[in-house]
N, C-alpha and C positions, 0 to 999 in steps of 0.2 A: 456264473449262473445268472439267469434273469427270471424273477418271479414277480407276480402281481396278484395278491390275495386280498379279498375284502370280507369283512365281518367274520373273521376266524379268530378263535382263541389261540393262545401260544402253543397249546398241545397239538392242535390241528395243524398249525404251521410247521411244527417240528416233524410231524408225521409226513407232511408233504416234502420237506427237505430230506427226510430219511429215504424216501423212495427215489427222489431225483438225484441225490448224491451217492446213493448206494452205501450208506453208513447206518449205524444203529446208535440211538441215544439211550443212555442209562441214567435215570434220575428218579427221585421221590416225587410222586404226584403232588404232594402237599406244598412244594416250593413255588407252584404256580397257581394263579387263580383261573377261573373259567370265563372271566370277562372277555368278550370278543374285542379285537382290535378293528377299528374302522377300516384301516387299510395298511398293508405292509408291502413295500416294493423294494426291489433291488435290481440293478441293471448292470450286467457284465461284471459282477463282483465275485471274489473268492468266497468259499464257504466260511473261512475264518472271519472275513469282514462282515458277512451277513450275520453270523452268530454274535459278534460284538455288538452290532446295532440292535439285534433282537433281544439279547439277554441283559444288557446293561440296565434298563429300567427296573428289572426284577432283582438287581444286585446278585446276579448269578454268573459264575465263570465256567469255562469248559476246559477239559484236558483230554488229549488223545490217549487211549489205553489199549495199545496193541492193535494192529490191523486197522479195521474201519470202525472200531468201537470208540465212542466219545462219552465221557462222563460229565454230567452237569451237576454242580453243587453250589450252595450259597457261598458267597465270598466271606471269608473270616474277617472279623474286625481286627485291624492292626493299627499300630501307631501311624498317624498321618505322616507321610513323607512327600516332599515336593521337590520338583526339579525345574530348571529354567530352560526355556527355549528362547534364544535371542538371535539376532542377525539383521540382515538388510533385505529390502524389497526394491528391485530394479526393473526397468524396462528391458525386456529381452533383446530388443533390436538395437538399442543405443547404449545400454548400461546406465541411463539417467536414473537418478534416485526418484522414487515415488513418494511424495510427501502426503501423509494422511491416508496411506493404504491400510485397510482393515485386516487384522490377523485375529481369527476367532475360533474358539474350540466349542463345537456344538454340544458335545457330551457334558462338559462342565459349565457351559454357559458363561465362559469368561473370554474376554478379548481385549485388544489394545489397538492403537494406531501407531504408525511410524512417525518419528519426529521429523524435524526440519532437515535432517540429514539422511532420512530413509531408514533409520535404525529403530528396532523394537525389542522389547523384553516382555515375556509372558511367563508367569509362574503357574505351573499346573501340577496336580497330584500325581503320584506314582500309580498310573492307571491307564486304561485305554483312552486314546484321544482321537478326535476327528477334527483336524485343522482345516480351515478354509481361509485363503488369502485372496483378497479382491480389491480392485480399484476401478473407478469409472472408466469405461472404454477399453478394458482389458479382459481377457479370458480368466476366469477364476481358477485357482489351483486348490484342489481338495486332496487330502491324504489321510489315511487312517494308520495308526501305529500304536505302540505301547511306550509310555513315557517312563523310561528306566534310568535316565542319566541326564545331566546338563548337556545341551546340544547347541551348536552354533550353526545357523542356516543361512543360505542365500536363496531367496525366492526370486525368480525371474519371470515376470508376467508377460504374456504374449498379447500384443494388440490384436483386435479383431481384424481379419484380413480378407475373408471371402466377400464376394459382391453383396450377398444378402446382408451380411453383417455390417458392411461399410455404410449402408443406408441407415441402419439403426445406430451404429457406433458413432457416426458423425454427430449425432445428437448427444449421445452419452459422453463423448470425450470432452464436451463443454461442461466443466465442473464449476458450477456456481452454488456455493453452500452457505446458508445462513446458520450461524451459531449464536448463542446468547451474546449480545453486545459486539458481534463481529460478523464480517463477510469474507468469504474465501473465493478467489478466482484462480483458475489455472490459465495458461496462455490461450487456449482455445476459446474460453469464455470471454476473454478480453477482445479477441478478434471478432467475436460474434457481434459486438456493439458497433454501431455506425462510427466510422473513422472520421477524423478531421483531416481534410485534404488527402485522404487515402492512407493515413498513417494511424494504426491502432494506438491507443493512448492509455497508459496506466492511470493517470490522474482522472481523465474524463470517465473512466470506468467506475470510479468510486464517487465522483461528484454528483451523480444522479441518484444515489441511494438515500433513503429516508434518514434524516438526522445529519446529512452532509450537504454543505453548500459551497459553491465556489466564491472566491473573493470578488468576482465581477465578471463582466462579459469577456474581457480580454485578459483576465487574471487567472492564473492557474493554481492559486493557493487553496487550501482546504480550511473550512470553518466547521468544526464538528461540535455539535451540541452546545452552541453558544460560546465556543472558544475562539481565540484569534488564530490566524494562519501560522504564527510562530509557535503555537502550543502543540504542534504535531511532531512526534518523533518519527522521522523517515529513516528506515534502515535498508541498506543495500548489502545483502549477505551479512547482516548483523552489524554493519558499520554505519553510524549516523552521518547524514549529509545535510548541509545547511541550505542549499538552494536546490529546488526540485523542478524548476521550469526553464524553458527557453522562450525567446521572443516575447518577453514580458508576460508570459503565462499561456501562450497559445499551444505550446507543446510541453509535455513532461520531459524530464531530463534524461530518462533512461529509454533505450531502444527496446521495445517490447519483445522483439524476436529473441533476445538473449534472456528473457525472463522465464523462470519455471513456474512461479506462483506469486500471488499477491494476497495479503490478508490485511484488512482494515479492522482494528480493534477500537471500539468506541467507549468501552467501560469494562468493569470487572477485570482490571489489568492484573496479569501475572506479576509476581514479585520481581521477576527478572527484568521487567521493563521499567526504566527510570528516566527522569530528566525532562518530561513534558507533562502538561496538565490534561490535554484533551483527547489525544488519540495516538495510536501506533500504526504506521503504515509499513508493514514488513514485506520487503521485496526480496525474493530468493532467485538467484541467478541459476541458469543451467550449468551442469558440470561439463557438458560437451560429450560427443559420441565416443565411446570407448572401442568401437569395433570397425568403423569405416568413416571415410571423409564425407561430410555432408555440408550443405550450405543453403543460403537463401539470399536472393537479390530482389529488392523492392524498388521500383522506379515510379515516382510520383510526379506531380506537376511542379512542385517547388522543393521537393525533398526526396532523397534516395538513400538507400542503405544497403550494405552487404555484410553478411555474417558467414563465417566459416567455423566448422567444428570437426573434430576427429581425434584419432588416437595419436599420442606421442609414442607410447609403447602399448601395443594391442592388449586390451583387457586389463591393463595395469595403470596407464596414464592417459589423460585426455586434456583437450584444450577447447576453448571457444573464444572467438574474437569477433567483434562487431564494430563497424564504422558507419557513421551516419552524418550527412551534411546537407545543408540547404543550398540552393542557388538563387536565393532572393537577390543577391548582389548582381547577378547577371541580368535580371529583369528590372531592377530598380530604376536605372536611368531611362530606359525606353518608357516605362510606366509613368515616371515623373514628367517626361517630356510631353507625352500625349495628354496627360491629365492637367498639367499646369501651363503648358506651352511656354516654358522658360528655356532660355538658351543653356545648353549643357556646358558651354564654356564658362558661364557665370554661376551655375548652380549644379552641384553634384552630390552624390551620397551613395552609401552602400550599407548592407547589413547581411550578416550570415552567422550561423552557428554550426558547430560540429561536436560530436561526442564519440568517445572510444570506450569500449568495454572489453576487457581481456581477463581470462581466467584459466588457470592450469591446475591439474590435480595429479597426485602421484600416490598410488596405494603401496604401502609397505607391508607385505603379508596380508592377512585377513583382518587385522585389528587396528591398523594405523593408516591414516591418510593425511597427506600434506596438501594444502591448497593455497595458492597465491592468486589474489584478485587485484584488479586495477581498473579505475574509472577516471575519466577526465571529460569535462564538458566546458566549452568556451563559447561565449557570445561576444561578437564585436560589431560595432556600427560607427559610421562617420557621416557627418553632414558638413558640406563646405559651400560657402557663398562668397562670390566676388562681385564688387561693384566699383564703378569708375564714375567720378563726378567732375564737372568743370564749372567755373564761375566766370563772371564777366571780366575779371582781371586775368583770366587765363591761368589761374592756379589749378593744378591737377591733384585730385585726391583719389588714391587707390585704397580700397578697403577689402580685407579678406577676413572671414570669420569661420573657424574650424571647430567642430565639436566631435569628440571621440568618446565612446563608451565601451568598456570591456568588463565582463565578469567571468570568473573562473572557478570551477568546482573540481576538486581532486579528492580521490579516495584510494587508498592502497592498504592491503592487509595480508598477513600471513597467519594461516590457521592450521592447528594440529588437532585432528580427531583421533581419539584412542578408546578402544574397548578395554578398559582395565581388567575387568572380570566379566563373567556372564551377566552380572547384575549391576555393574557400574560403568557408565559411559562418561567420557571427559572431552571437553572442547576448550582449547586454549587459543586465544586470538590476540595478536598485537598489530598495531598499524597507525596510520595517520589519516586524518580527514582535514581538508582545508577549503576555505572559501574566501575569495578576495575580489575587490572591485576597484576599478580605476576610471575616473572621469576627467577628461581634459577639455578645457575651453581656451582657445587661442584666438587672439585678435591681432591682426597686423594691418598697419596703414602706412601710406607713403604720400607725403605732400611734396609738391615741386614748385614752390614760388621762385620767380626769377631772382637771382641766377642760381640759387642753391637747391639741393634736394635733401629732404629730411625723412628719416625712416624711424618708425616706432613699433614696439612689439610688447604685448602683454600675454602671459600664459599662466593659467591656473591648473594645477594638477591635484585632484582630490582622490585619495586612496583610503581604503578601509579593508578589514578582513579579520579572520580568526583562524587559528590552527589548533587542532587537538592531537595530542599523542596519547595513545591509550593501550591498556592491556586488560584482558578479562579472562577469567577461568570459570567454567561452569561444569558441575557434576550432576548427572542423573543417577540416582541410587534406587534400585528396584529390589532391595533385599527383603522386602516384606510383601506378604501376599496381597494385602489390601491398601498398601501405601506406596506411593512413588514420591521420593524426596528429591527436590531440585534445589541446589545451593550454589553459591558462587561469590566471586569478588570482582570488582572492576575499579581500575585506577585510571584517572584522566588528568592530563596536564593541559590547561587551557592557556593560549596566548592570544590576547585580543589587541588589535589595532583599531581603536574606536574612531579613528579619523585622523588623517594627516593631510595638511594643505601646504602645497609648495607653490610659491608665487614668484615669478621672475618677470622682469620688465627691462626693456631698452627704450630710453627716451633721450633724445638729443645726444646720442652716442654714449650715454652713461648707462651702465648695467647695475641692476639691483636684484638681489635674491633674498627671499624670506621663507622660512619653513616653520610651521606650527604643528604641534601635536605629535612629536616624535616619540614620546614615551609610551610604551605598551603596558598593558595590565596583565598580570599573570595570576592564575589561581590553580589550586590542586584539589581535585575532587576524589573522594573515596566512597565506594558503595559496597555494602555487604548485604546479601539477601538470602532468604531461605523460604521454601514453601513445601507444603505437603498436599499431595493429591490423594485423598482418602475416600475409598469406596466403602462407605459405612454399611450399606446393604445393597441388594440388587437394584433398589429404587432410589437410593439416597447417595449423593456424591458431594463431597466437600473439598474445596480448594481454599486453604488458609495459609497465610504467610506474612512476611514483613520485610521491609527494606530499610536499612539504616544508611542515611546519606549525610556525608560531612564534606563541606567545602571551605577551604581557607583562602582568603584573599587579603593581601596586605596584612594588617594586624587584627583582622576579624575572622572568626570561624563560626559557621552555622552548622548545627547538628539537628537532624530531624529523624524521627522514627515514623515510618509510613506503613500502617497495617493494610492488609488486603484480604478480602473474604468473598467467596462465591459459592453458592449452594444450589444444587440441582435436585429436584424431587420429581420422579416420574409417576404420574397417576396411572398410566397404562403404557402400552407400546406406542400409542399414538399421541399422547399428551404429556407435557412436563412443564414445570415452572422453575424459573431461575431468579434468585435474588443476589445482589452483590453490594459491597461497600468497598471503596478504595480511597486512599489518601495519597496525593502526589505532590512532588516538589519540583520546581523548575528554577535553575540557577542562571539563566541567561534569557535574553529576549531581543526581538527586533526593535530598533528605535521607533517609537510611535510617530506616525505621520498622518495627521488628519487632513492635510491639504494635498494638492497635486504637486509632487516634487519629482526628484530623480527616481527612475524605476529600478532602484537598487535597494537591497536590504543591508542595514548596518546593525550588526549584533553587538549588544552591550551586556557586560557581565553584572553580577551582583557586586556591590561595593560595601563599604562601611555604612553607607546611607541608603542604598537600594537593597532591600531584603529579598530573599528568594520568594517567588510566587508559590502559593499553596492552593490546593483544591481538595474538596471532599465531594465525592459523587456516590449516590445511592441509586440503584436500579432494580426494577422488577419486570420480568417478562414471562409471557405464557406462549407456548409453542404447541401447535396442534396439526397433525397430519390428517387431513380430511379423508384422503385415500392415497393410493400410490402415485396419483398425479398431482394433487394439490396440497400445499402446506400454508398454514396461516400463522402469523406471529404478531404479537402485540407487546411492545416494550414501552416503559415509561422511565423517566430519570429526573433527578433533581441534583443540581450542582452548585456549590458555593466556592467562590474564589477570593483570595486575599492578596494584598501587596501588588495589585495591578498598577500600572503607571500610565500617565498621560503627560504630555508636555504642558507646562504652565502657559496660560493664555497670554499672548503678547510676547512670548519668548520663542527662541528657536535654538537648535543645537549648534553650538559654535565649535568648530574643529580646533583642537589645541587649547580650548578654554580651560582655565583652572576651575576645579570643583564643578565640572559639567553635570554631575549627578544632583546638583541643587536645582536643576531646571525642570524637575518633574513633580507632579502631584502623585500621591499614593491613595488608592481606593480599593473598593470591593466589587465583585461581580456575582450575579445570581442568574441561573438559567434553569428552566424546567421544560419538559415536553413529553409528547406521546408519539410513538412511531408504529405504524401499521403496515404490514406487507403480506401480500398473497402471491405465492409462487406456483408456476406450473413448469416442472422440469422434465417431463416425459412427453412423448408424442411428437407429431410433426410440427405442431404450433407450440412454442414455449415462450416463457417470459415471466414478467412480474408486474404488479401494480402496487405502488407505495404511497403513503400519505404521512405527513408529520405535522403536528401542531406544536409550536414551541414559542417561548418567550425568553429573551435574554436582555438583562439590564446591567447598568453600571451605576455605582454610587461613589462620588468623590466629594469630600467636604467643601472643597474650594471651586467646584464646577457646578453650574446649574443651580446655584444657591443651596447646595447640599441635597437637592432632590434627585431621585433616581431618574435616569433617562435611558432610552433604548440604545443598545449596543449597535455600532454602525453596520454590523452584519446580522441584525435581528430581522428575520423574515418569518412572519407569523405562520403562514401556510405554505406547504410545499407538496406538490403532487408530481410523481414521476412514474413513467410507464416504459416498459421495454417489451418488444415482441420480435421473435424470429420465426420465419415460416418459409417453406419451399414455394417457389413460383411455378416450377414444373416438376415432373416426377423425378427427373435426374438433373443434376449439375447446377441449375439456377436457384439461388436462395436470396431472400431479402430480410432485412432487419430494420426496425425503426425504433426510435426512442423519442419521448416527449417529456418536457419538464415545465412546470409552472411554479413560480414562487411569488410571494408578496414582495412589493417594492422595498428597496433599502431605505433606511432612515437617512435624512439629510438635514443640515442646519441652514435655514434661510432667514433673512431679515423679516422682522414682523412689521417694520415701517421704515420709511425713508424720508429724509428731510433735505431741503435745499436752503442753505444759509450763506449769504454773500457769494452766490454762484458756486458754492462748494456742496457736494453731495455727502450726506452722512446717513449711515444705515444703523438701525437699532436692532439688536439681537436680544431675544428673551430666553427661551428654553433651548437646550441642546437637542439636536436631532428632532426638531419639532414638526417636520413634514416627511412624507415618503414619496419616492419616485413611483411611477406607474409600474404595474406588475411585469415581471420578467417571464417570458415563455417562448419556447422554440421547439421545433421538431427536426430531427436529423434522420436521413434515410440512406441506406446502403444496399446495393445489389451486387452480388458476386456470382461468378461462374468459375468452377474448377474443373480441370481436365488433366489426366495423366497421359503423357506422351513421351515415349522413349525413357521411361523410368524417371521422368521429371514432372513434378506437379506444377501446373501453370494456373494462376488465378488472376482473373480480371475483376477489378473492383471499380465501381463508380457510384456516385451518389451526390448528396448535397447536405451541407451544414445549413441549418435554419431554412428549411425547404419552402416555407411560406413567407420568408423574408420579413419577419417582424423585427423592426429596428429597436432593439432593447436599449434602454437608456444606460449610459455609463456615468455621466455627470450632468449637473445643471449649469447652464451658461449664465454668468452674471454680467454679461456685456450690456444688456439692455434692460436692466431691472427698473430704471426710471424711464417710463414710456412717455411721460408728459410733465408739464409743470404742476399737474394735479397730484403728483407724487403717487401714482398708481403703480404697484409692483407687478411686474410680469416676468415669468420664468420660462426658460427654454431648455428642454431635455435634449441631450446630444447623444446619439448612438453611433456605433462604429462598424458593426459587422452585419451586413445584409446577407442574402443567400450567397453561399460560396459553393459552387459545384466542384467536383473533383473527379479524377480518374487515375488509377494506378495499376501497375502490372507487376505480378510477383511470380518468381520462379524458385522452386525448392528442389534440391537434388540430394 
C-alpha cells in the first residue's frame, strides 16, 4: 500500500488503514494519545511493515486474530535480550569490499561501520528492526524484519547505473572524508586531484592537506605536524614499507589503480598503530574482481601502467596484478644531447623505475579468507663519462667514470581472516618487508707512454638496507552492547645493514680488495596492545587503550607503555568536539643528513647509546556541518619529542666505523599548530580550502649554543585549495589545486673573511634564514567516454601552471662577490611548468 497523511492522529490513521486494507483493529483507546502526527507516509509497503513503523513509537505491538481482525496491545516488559547481526558489505558488480560502509538501525538508533576488510558487527535488541546499509556512490539497501536470533549477512550494494544517476554519482563516488585527526580518500577522490605527468599519485593527494608538507620540490616525503619524513608509518595492506617514492620523490611507490582507499592519521592514534611518532599512512589494496575479468591501461608521456583483475574461482577467489614502468631511459640520451650538445660517445646515462603489485584472495566458506600480497619497486640509474687527453710528448690518457644507483623495496605477506563467532573477528598476518640500496662509483683510466701501456681501475660499492620479518594477530571483540574491544600482539625481527663499503683497485697490475662494515645489527621487537571503543551515551564516545612496546638490541632492552585516549562529544547532529592524547615510540630512524648527499635513505636502529624516540601529542578539534553542502573543521595540536638525533658538527657517517653511534647529538623537539578546513562535498562544484599555522623547533645542547632553532621543515604558514567542476554538461571535467607555504629555513654564513687569499665563512645561528615562499598551481582536464563497454579517458594538464620556479637549495658558489666581502646568495629551482597528456582505457 501507499499512503500519505498529514496532521492526523494515530486513531485516524488506523481508521484510514482499516478501510484501505479491509481489516478491523481492536484496541483500548487509552493506549494512544490524540496528538496529531505532522506526516505519515508509506510507499509500496506491506501492511505489517506499515504497522511496525506506526506503532513502535507508542510501544504497541499487533497480532492477527482470525480472519481480518487485528489486536493492538501494549508490549509487555520483559528481560532485555539482544542478538547480533554481523557480516560483510561488498560491491555487487565486482565483489570488492567496501571499507567504511554504514550499517544503521533506524528504530533503535544504533549503527556501525565496516572495518578495513568490509566486516561489521551490530548488536540489537530482540525487537523489530529497520536496517539501512549505504555507501557513497551506491544504492542504499533497506529492510525491515524482526531480530529473533544471531544472523550472518552478506550485503551487496549496487552502484548507480542509469544515466541520470551517473551524473550525480560521478560526484558522490569521490569519497573524501575528514575525521578527527585524519583524512580518508577512496580511489576516485585520488583521481580527482590534478595528476603529475598524467599519473594520479597517493602521496601528492595528502601533501596538500593542512598540517602536511612535502620534504621539498622534488622530494616525496611527508612532514606531518612538525615531524621528520622518517616518522611516518606507511602501511600497504597492513605491512610497513620503508621507501615510499620513485625518482627521488617525484612519484609515490604504489600504483594508485590498485588502491582501494588511503587514510592519513595525524593524531589520536589507535593503540593498534605503533612504531612512528608523527603519522600513519594506511593504504588498502583492492581484492580484485570476483565475477569477471577487468583491467586498466594508462599510457602517459614518460610512464605507463597496466592492471588486470578477475576471478580465479568465480565468487570464491580473485586476483589483481599491476605493473608500471617509466621510459625515462629511452628519452634521456636525446634530451641530454639537445640540451648539453655533448657527444653521446663520450657521455651517456639512463634512469628508470618499475613496480609490481600482486594480490590473490581465496574464501573458505563464509567465515574464512586467505590473502597473499606482493609488492616490489626498483629504481635504477647510471651516468657514464669518457674522456681522452694527449700531451706534448704524445702520452695518451683515457679516462672513464661510471656511477650507478639502485634502490629496492619489497613487501610480501600472508593473511588469514576468520570470523570466530558472530561477535569476534580475527586477523593473522605474517610476512617480510625489505629495503636496500646500492651505489657504485667506478673510475678507469689508461695511460700509454712509449713503449708500455698502463691500466688502472678503482671501484667503490656502497650498500645498506634493512629487513623485517613479522607476525601479528588482531582480535575485534563485539561481545558488549556499548563496547568494542580490539586487542592483539605483534612480533618483529629487525636485520639492519647500516652500511657496507667494498673497495677494489687495480694499479700497476696489482689488485687490492677491502671491505668495511660487514657486521649487521639485529633486534627483536614485541608489541602488545588493547583498546576499548566505548559508546558511553548517544552523544559521548570514548576510545581508550594502551600499547606496550619492548625492543631488545645487543645487551640492552627498552620497555615503554604508551597510553592512547580520544574523546568525542556531540553537541548536536551538526557539531561535535574531539580531544585526544597519545604517546608514541619509534625504534629506528633515517640517518640524519643536513647536506646534499646521496638520494638514498639509510635506516639506523636503536642501540645501547641511541635510545628510542618518544613523542607526546595532545589535540583538540571542533567539527561543524553548516548544512548538507558545507563542513567546517578547526583542529589544534601540541607535540613534544625526545631522543631526536643530529650528526655532530664536523663529523660524517663512516661505513664500517666502530662505535658509529657516537657520531650523534641527542636533543628534543617541540611543535604546535592550528589547522582550518572548509569542505564542499556535494553539487557540481566541489572542493576544499585549508590553512595551517604551525611552528616546529629543535633543541640540542651542543648545537646552536643550546638555543632552540627552527626545524628544517618548519613552514609557518600553509594555504591549500582544491576545486573540481564540470566544463560542459557532459563528459568534460576540470580540477585544480593550489598550495602556498612559507619558505624553508636554511643556514647561511653571517660573514666572510679573506685571509692570505683563503676564504673563511663564519656561521652563527642554525637555520638563521629562510628561502622565498613556495607556491604553485596544478591543473587537470579530463574527458571520459564509454564505447563498446570500455571506458576511455583523456587527461591533460600541467604541473606548476604559471611556472613559478620554487627554490630547492641555495647556491654557495658565489658567496664572495668582491674583495669587500659582501655576501650574495642564489636560490636554485628545478621544476618549471610541466605539461602532460595521458590516455586511459578501462574494461
